[in-house]
C-alpha positions as CSV (number, residue, x, y, z in Angstrom):
1,M,-3.7,3.5,2.6
2,T,-6.2,6.3,3.0
3,D,-9.6,7.0,4.5
4,G,-9.8,10.0,2.1
5,T,-8.3,12.6,4.4
6,P,-4.7,14.0,4.2
7,G,-4.1,13.3,7.9
8,R,-4.9,9.6,7.5
9,T,-3.2,8.9,4.2
10,G,0.2,7.1,4.3
11,L,2.4,4.3,3.3
12,V,1.6,0.9,4.8
13,A,4.8,-0.8,3.6
14,D,7.7,0.1,1.4
15,L,7.8,-2.7,-1.2
16,S,10.5,-1.1,-3.3
17,P,12.8,1.3,-1.4
18,L,14.4,2.3,-4.7
19,G,10.9,3.4,-5.9
20,G,8.6,2.2,-8.6
21,S,6.7,-0.6,-6.9
22,N,3.7,0.3,-9.1
23,P,0.9,-1.6,-7.2
24,Q,-2.1,-2.5,-9.4
25,S,-4.8,-5.0,-10.0
26,F,-6.4,-4.8,-6.6
27,T,-8.9,-7.5,-5.8
28,Q,-10.7,-8.1,-2.5
29,V,-11.5,-11.7,-1.5
30,G,-13.3,-11.8,1.8
31,S,-11.2,-9.9,4.3
32,T,-8.0,-10.0,2.2
33,L,-6.8,-7.5,-0.4
34,F,-4.6,-9.0,-3.2
35,F,-2.6,-6.9,-5.6
36,R,0.4,-7.1,-7.9
37,A,3.5,-5.0,-7.2
38,R,7.2,-4.9,-8.0
39,S,9.9,-5.3,-5.3
40,D,13.6,-4.8,-5.6
41,T,14.4,-8.4,-4.8
42,R,11.4,-10.3,-6.3
43,G,10.3,-8.4,-9.4
44,D,6.5,-8.5,-10.0
45,T,4.8,-10.5,-7.3
46,L,1.4,-11.2,-5.8
47,W,1.0,-9.4,-2.5
48,A,-1.8,-9.7,0.1
49,M,-2.9,-7.8,3.2
50,P,-5.9,-7.7,5.5
51,V,-8.5,-5.1,4.5
52,T,-8.7,-4.1,8.2
53,V,-5.2,-2.4,8.1
54,A,-5.6,1.2,9.3
55,C,-3.2,4.0,8.4
56,P,-2.0,5.8,11.5
57,T,-2.5,9.5,11.7
58,Q,0.3,11.2,9.7
59,E,1.9,14.6,10.3
60,V,0.8,16.8,7.4
61,H,3.6,18.7,5.7
62,A,2.7,21.7,3.5
63,R,4.7,21.9,0.2
């Protein structure tokens, strides 16, 4: 999730703790965002979330 600034860019949910959830095919229908992603337990699955989810301010770490 992002509003375009580094301080408000972050992970909403960890769908695949082992990595590689590969979210794609985002489609907004009304106030819901649908997308496809892989989870460790379900494989490729349709996911949905409200478009009003806001990313909390994140601590910025320089690398």
